[in-house]
N, C-alpha and C positions, 0 to 999 in steps of 0.2 A: 532394554532397561527401562523401567518405569519407577515412579515414586508414589508413595502413599498419599492419600488425600489430606493427611494432617501435616504435610510439609508446610513450612512457614511461607507466608505471602509477604513479599516486600512491597510496600505501598508508599507512594509519595504524591503530594499535591502541591500546587503552586498557584500564586495569584498572577494577575495580568502584568503587563510590562508598561513602562512609562512612555516609551516612544511608540506612537501609532504607526501601523504599516498597512499596506493594502495588497490584495491580489489584483494585479493590473493586466494579467494575460494568462491564458491557459492553452494547452495544446494536447493532442493525443495522436499516437500512431498505432494503427492496427495492421499487422501483416496481412497481405491479401489472401493468403490461403485459409479457407474456411473448412473446418472438420465438423461434420454433423454427427449427431448421435447414431444415426443409421450407419455411417461409415465405421464407427467404432465397433459396432456389433459384428463386423466382419472378422475382427481379430480378437475381440474380448468376449468373455462369457457374460453378456449383458443384453439389455434391450432398451429401446428408446423410452418405453414407459418406465422402466426401472430407473434410468438416469434422471428423467424429468421429474418423477415423483419424489425422489430422494435429494435432488440437488437443485432443481429448477433450471438446469442448463439444457439448452437445445443445440448450441453450437459453440465452438471456440476457434481461436486463430492459432496458426502455426508459423513460426519464423522460418524463412528459407535457410537451408543447411549452410549456405555460404556466408550468412550474416550472423551478427552477435548482438548482445544486449546494448552495447554502445551505439550500434547502428539505429536501433529503435529509439534510443534516447535523442540522438541527433535529429532524427526525423520528427520527433515530438517537439523538440525545442524550437524549431523554426517557426511554426505557426504561433506558438506562445510568445516568442519575441516579437513577431510581427503584430500580434494583437496588442502587445504592450507598447509598441512603437520604440523598442529598445534594440540597439545593436549589440552584438557579442562583446565588442570592445568596452562597453559600458558596465559589464558585469564585474562585481566585486567578488562573487563566489559562485561556484557551480557545485551543487550537492547532488549526488546520485544515491538513491535508496534502492538496493537490490540485493538479493541473496544468490543471484545467478550472474555474477560479474563475468567479464570476458575471459579472465584467467585469474588464478590465485594471486598472482603478482605480475603486473603492476595495477595501479589504480584505474578503475573504469571511469571515474570522474575525470581523471587526467586525460584519458583518451578522448572523452567527449569534449572537454575544454579545448584541447588542441584541434579537434576536428571543426569546432565552431569558430575558432580564432579568438577565443576569450582569453587572450594571453596573459593579462594581468590578474585574472581571477584566482582566488584560492580554490583548490579542488579538494573535496571531501567525499568519502564513501561511507555510507551507513548500511551495514549489512546483516549483522547477526541477530537482529530481531525478526528476520524473515518478513512475513506479511505485515508486521507492525513497524518495519523500518521507516516507512513513510511518515508515521506519526513522530518518531524520534527525529527524523530529518527536518520536519516542519518546526518542531520545538527548537532545534539547534538554529535554524534560520531565523526564527523570531528573536532569539537572544543575540545572534550576530548583528541584527539590525539595530540593536541598542547601542552599538559602537558607532560613533560619529563618522568613522572612516569607511563604514560599509553602508551603502544606500540601496543597492540593487543585487538581488540574488535570483539565480535560476535553480529551481528544485526539480529534479527528475526522479520519477518512480517508475521502475521497469523491471519486469521479470520474464525470463524465457524458460519456464518450467518444463517445456517439452524436452529440454536437454538433460534434465535430472530426474525424470520419471521413467520407470520401467514400462516399456510399451506392452508388456504382458500382464501388468498388475491392474486389475479392475479398480481397486480402491483409489489409486492415484491417477490412473489413466483417464478416467472420465471427468475429473474435476478441473484440470488446469489448462489455462490458455496463455498465450504470449501477447504482451502489449506494453506500451509505455505511455506515460502521461507527464505533462510538464506544467509548472506553475512559476510565474514570474512575480516576485515580491519586491516592493519598494517601500521606503519610508513615505509616510503620508501626513497631511495636515489635519485630517479629520480626527478630532479629539474623541478618544474612546474606541477607536477602530483598532483591529488587530486582535492579539491574544488577550482574552479576558481571564482565563484560568486553564489549568491542566491537571490531569490525574494520570499517574503511571503506576503499574503494578507488575509483579512477576512472581512465578513459582517454578522452581526447577523441575523439569520433566523431560524425559527422553521419548515422549510419545510421538513427537514429530521430529525427525532428524535425518541427516545424511551421515552415516557412521564413518565412512572412510574418506581419506584425502587430506586429513590433518596430521598433526604431530602425534596424536595418540594411535592412530591407525593409518599410517601412510598408504597411499595407493600402491597396489602391487598386483601381480597376476592373480593372486588368490582373492584379493578383495574385489577385483573386477569380475572374476568368475562367480563370486558369491552375490554379485549385484549390490555390494555395500556402498557403491558410489551413487546409488539411486536414493531418492527420497522415500522414507518409510513413514507411515502415518496410521495412527490408531483413530479411526473415525469417531468412535464413541467418546474417546477422551477429548477430542476436539470439540464435539458437540457440547459436552458437559462444561468445558472451560469457557467456550465462547458464549453460550446462552446464560451463563452466570456472570462472567467478568464484564462483558460489554455493557449490560444495563447498569451494573454497579458503578462502573467507571464513568459512564455518561451522567448518572445521577450525581455522583460526587463532583464532577467538573462543573456541572450546571449550578449545583448548590454553592460551590466555591465562588462562582461568578455572580451569584445573586440573581440568577435567571430561572424562573419556574420552567419546568420541562415543557409545559404546553405553550410557552412563548419561544421555544427554539423552533426556528422556521424550517431548517433543513438538517437532516441527519445523514451525513456522508459516511457510510459504514464500509468496512472491509467487505468486499464481495466474495465471501467464502462459500456461501451456500444459501440459497433463497429461503430455505426453511429456518436457518439460523437467524437471518434478518427478520423474518416474520415473527419468530419467537422473541427476539430481543425487543422489537417494537411493541409487541403485545405486553411484555413485562413492564415497559415504560408507560403503557396506557396511551400511546400515541398512534394515530392512523399511519398505516404502512406507506401511504402515499407520500409522506414527508421524507421517506428514505428512497432516493432515486436508485433504480436497479439497472445494472449493466451485466450482471452475471449470467442472465438468461442467454445472451448472445455472445459473450466474451469468455465465460467460464471464470474460474478463480485465477486472476492475473497477479496474485501476490501483492506486493507493495503498491502496484499501480492501481488496484481496484477502486479504492475510495476516491482517488484522483480522477479516474475515468467518470465516476459519478459526479464529481464536482465540475469537471469540464462539460459534461452533458448539460448540466443545469445552467452553467454560465452561457453556453451556446444557445440554449433555449430562451435566454433572457429572463430567467426565473430567480436569479440571485440579485437582490436589490440593495441599494445603500441602506445601512442600518439593520439589515437582517442579521439575526444571531443564528449561528449554525455550529454544529459539532463535526469534528473529524474523529472517528473512533475505529480502532482495529486491534486485532490480536494475532500473534504470530508464534512460531516455534519457540520453545524455551520453558514454560510459556511466558511471553511478554505481551503486555497489552497497554493501551493508553487512550486517552481522549483529550482533545483540545477544544475548548470553547472559544469561538471567535465572533467578532462583529465586523461585517463587511463595510468597507469604507465607501 
């Protein structure tokens, strides 16, 4: 099922928040198993040149069959907490952004919270925006930190797309990888730090979906046989939506923040496709070097993607106090959004 291009777009913008906050630690977990393009050509009707030219991906990671998304989250959380100098017992909230939770019920965030020993923390799952779930989770975290009783939040973005992609489908089979990334957020004393503005949008579309497994089409022998529990994706629709909505959203958020685009230091974008990132940066008139890339070696890691780019930049020491940066992504639905922030 698809929708016409004239479907209404729901659009929302917002200004910054009064209480400043800081990213005080980041972490990442990559499963050790690497799957190269060459390996995929053994089972899919494709080639290394085809994959690289259309996606920019050379390799991606695959999670061990005995592990789940929560395991990646826990593994990413530890280095982030260590970098922040914060113990699990100090956490007021654990937020997990993922569309590949451990199971339909119960909460993946609760599983992670328990495994870490963050026993007094609120646990929240942000799921249905798929690859844009991390944007929504960060916005929720920013607003939670305005509450005087909440000072420290662990945000995890992770997806295990290898579990929901048809291994015989070239369209989805070459794109996705498994990974998790973590960010620790705390209240800060730096005036003007944290969220400067945001922009959110949506337009109902079934061009990216998992049809079966919910209340409309419960899982059954028939749905499994038809492969309806796998992710389906219209690549052209994704390209059109992403290359249009991401630049529009970034411009809107930067304008709302009163920051010229050329003064945005870093663009941490959803790692969907290298060509989409290149197109989006071109539309903004900004050098692509300002958008860190991880998709080439990790593939599309869903909600984790933009946070793997953030972590890489933090690890390299390239994110400096006072830097203005954006987090921007688009996911199934379609839902998209941009946060404009200043680093404490």
